[in-house]
N, C-alpha and C positions, 0 to 999 in steps of 0.2 A: 677241666668243665670250668666254664662260665659259672660266675653269682645270676642270680637270676635276684638279688636282693640292690637294691639304691638303698648310695650309703645313708648310715642313720648313727645317730645316738644313744646309747641302753643307759639311762637314767638311775640310779639304786639308793636309796635312802635307806638308811639301817639307821636304829637306835636300840642298845643294849643285843648285839646278833652275832655276839663270838661263837654258841653252837654253832651257827649255818652258814654267814658272812664266807667264808675260808671257800669250799665246795661250791656253795652259790655260786663265787664267782669262780672255782674252776671248771666248773661243769658249761660255767656259758661261754665259755672259753672256748674249750674244747668245742662245743655243739656251733658258734660263730666260725670257728677257724675249719672245720669243717664241709661249711657249707658256704665257705670261700667270699664270707660277706666282707665288706669297706665297712667298719666298723670304730669305735668308740667306747668303752667305757667307763660313767664318772659318777662314782661313790661320792654321797656327801652324808661323813658320818654326823646327827641330827646330836651331838653332845650325849655321846651314847657313855654312863660312867663305869664299866667293863671292861674288859681287853679288843673291842672291835676297832679302837684310835690302833690298836697295838698292832693288832694282826695286818689292819687296810694299810697303816705305814713301811711294810714291812712288803707291800706290792709293787711292784715292780711294771704290770702288765694293767694296769689302770689307770685313771687319775682320780686323786682324791681330793674333797672340799672338806674342812672340817669347821662345823658352828661349837662357839666356843660352851654355847647353854642349849638345851632342848626345846626349840622352836615346833615343832611338829610336822607330821607327815606331810602334810601340803607345800607346806613352809622349805622343806628340803626338795620338793621337787621342785618349787619352784626355783632354787637355788643352781640347783643341776640344769635347770632348763634353759636358765637367760646365758648359764656359761657351755653349752651343748657349741659342738662346730658344724655337725649338719639339720640340714632344713629337715629330715622325719626324724621323732622323738618314739622311744619305745620303753614306758615303764616295769617294773618288776621290783616285787620286795624283797630281801637278801634270808629271808625265815625261811625257800628253800619247800615254798609250798606250791607255785609255777611249774611250770615245765616249760624249761629253761629251749627245750627244741622246738618252741611252737613258737619262735623268736623270728625266724628266718620267713615262716609262710606268712605269720603277720605283716611283716614288712613287704611282704610281696603284693600282698593286695592293697597293696596303698597304689595303684596307678587308678584303684575305682575306688577311692574310697578318704573322707577326709580325717576319718578316725578308726580303726580296723580293733575290736575287745575281745579278746581273751572269753568266753563267756562257761561260765562253770556249771554247765551242763554235759560232761564228758559222762563216758562211761564211766570215771572211775574217780570219785569225789569224793573227798572228809569234809564234810562241813557240820557243827557246832549247830545243835536243835534249837540252843541259846538262841541262836541266832536269824536262826528258821525265821521261827513266829512273829516276829515285830517286822522281817525284811518280806514278807509275804504284802502283809498290809502297804509297808512302804512301798516297794515295788507296780500295786496298782495304781496306789495315787499319781505316783511319779508318770505310769502310763497316762492316767486320764489328764495330765498335764502336757505332754508331748505327743499325747494322741500318736501309739503310737506303739507297739510290741516292745518291750525292753526284757530279755532277757538275763542279762545281770546287769544288775544297776551300777556297783561301784566292785568292781573288778578292777585288780591290784595288776593285772596284766595287758597292758593295753599299746598301740599304734599310734601317733597323732603327727598329723604336722604343726612344729615349733612357732610357726605363725598363724595358726589359726586358736593354739591357746596363747599366745600370748597377748590374743585381743581380747580373750578373759582375765588377764590376770587380776585385773581389781576386784573382783567378786569371786575367783577361785577364792577360799579358805585356807589358812593354815593346816588346819586340823584334814583326821579323817574322809574328812565331805571331801575334800581335793574332789575322789576320781565321779560323787553323784552330781555334784555342781557342774565340773565340766561335761558328762554326760546329758546332762538336761538345758545346757549350755547351749552344745553343738546342734539337738534334737530340736528344740525349742525353734532354731535360727535356719533350718532346715539344710543343716553340714550333712553329708552322706558319711552315716553310721556300718557300722555292719559287724554284726556277731558271728562270731566263729567260737564252736566248742572248745574247750579246753578240759582237763585233768587237774584236780586239785588235789594236793599232798596233806596232810598232817604234818601243822609245821613243828619246826624245832626250837625249843625255850617257848620263852610265856608271851602270849596273846596281850597287847597292849590296847587290845578293847575292850570298853568297859560299854558293857548291853546298856543298859537303864540311859546313861550319861546321855553316850554316840547315838542311840534310836533320837531323845528327842533333839538330840544336834539337826539330826539326817531329817527330818518331818520339818526344823525350822528351814532348813538350807532350802527343800524344795519346795518350802511357800515362799520364799526369797525369791528364786529361780522366777519361779510363777507368777510373782506378781511382777517381777521386772522383764519377761519375756512374753505370757502371755495370762494377763492382766485379765484379760475378757473369760480365762476359762475360770481364773479364783472367784473375779466375784459377781460375775453375773451370776454363775446357784443363790451366793447368799440374796443379792436384789429379788431375787423370782422367789424365796423363802419368806419375804419381804412385803415381794407382792400380794402372796397370796395370803397372807395375815390380814393385810388388809382391808382386802376382796371378804375373806371369814368373817374381818369387826364388820366391812360395812353391811352384809350380810346380816350379824343382830342386829345393827341401827335400824336396816329398816323395819325389818318383821317383830324385831320386840321392843327398841328404844323409839322407834320412831321420831328419830334425831338422828342428829351425826356428830357423831362423838372424836372429842381429842382423840383418842386413840386409835383410829380411822383417820385422823388426819398424819398424824407424826408416821404413820408406820407406810403411810402412803409416801410422806416427804422423805420419808429416810431413804426409803428402798430408789426412792428417785434419783436422793443424791447419790447416792453407790454404781447408779445403772453411767450419770455421767461418769464419774471418777471415771469409770471403769473405761468405757470411751475414751476419756482425754489421755489416761494411762496408755492405750491401745495406740492410739494417735503417738504421745511421745515415742516411745516403742518401734513406731513406724519409720517414725522421722531417723532418729539417731539408726 
């Protein structure tokens, strides 16, 4: 049976994944061989301090790249993407949380999309509650920036075109926010992004996510991408608030003070400056 998958490269970032990386690679190769896909597997060992490097070096069924020091999840992905042979990239974690058997299906959908995301909205999803609460608010903020629904903001199982990802390399972070940033970058630039439900399992080994620190980083990254690609969505609400405050202050001046106060003028001038800045940023974004 002929494969329905175009050729693609699978990039797996690995940092201290000795408990899950071997099984993940075994299952992945079995799935892709059964699907008769033309593929390569690139594993980036991101300065692991456990036996991950030794386990990877013993394998001959994938290409191994070693970072001498830990550089971050996003940095490992960028290293893998740069070295990839094929124009279509699939990324998946090495901890056994994502279903490898979904990859051929996601790749096959690339004929009608620029990125296909495995959305963790399937029937069997194991997700820590401590990460659900901040994610709820982050997703809604991101949806407001992108002006479209986002079923899964930072899924680590997705397929995208190499040349599109490389366009955003300068703003894609070296941290776990890589997936959040590439999602918003593509959505705000009108690339075709498709979401497919997948299952999500409990990970093998200890999670690298730090909820408070990484949530703060996600907020910062969403704002950064919003300012970069959708400045009107970020700044016009701020300007509107100051315009309303200036109107309220003006009403107070007319009916109470019987005079135009400095507060009203300052609020109006600041609101106007923010509006002009937003329009200028939007113009620059459209030109670039």
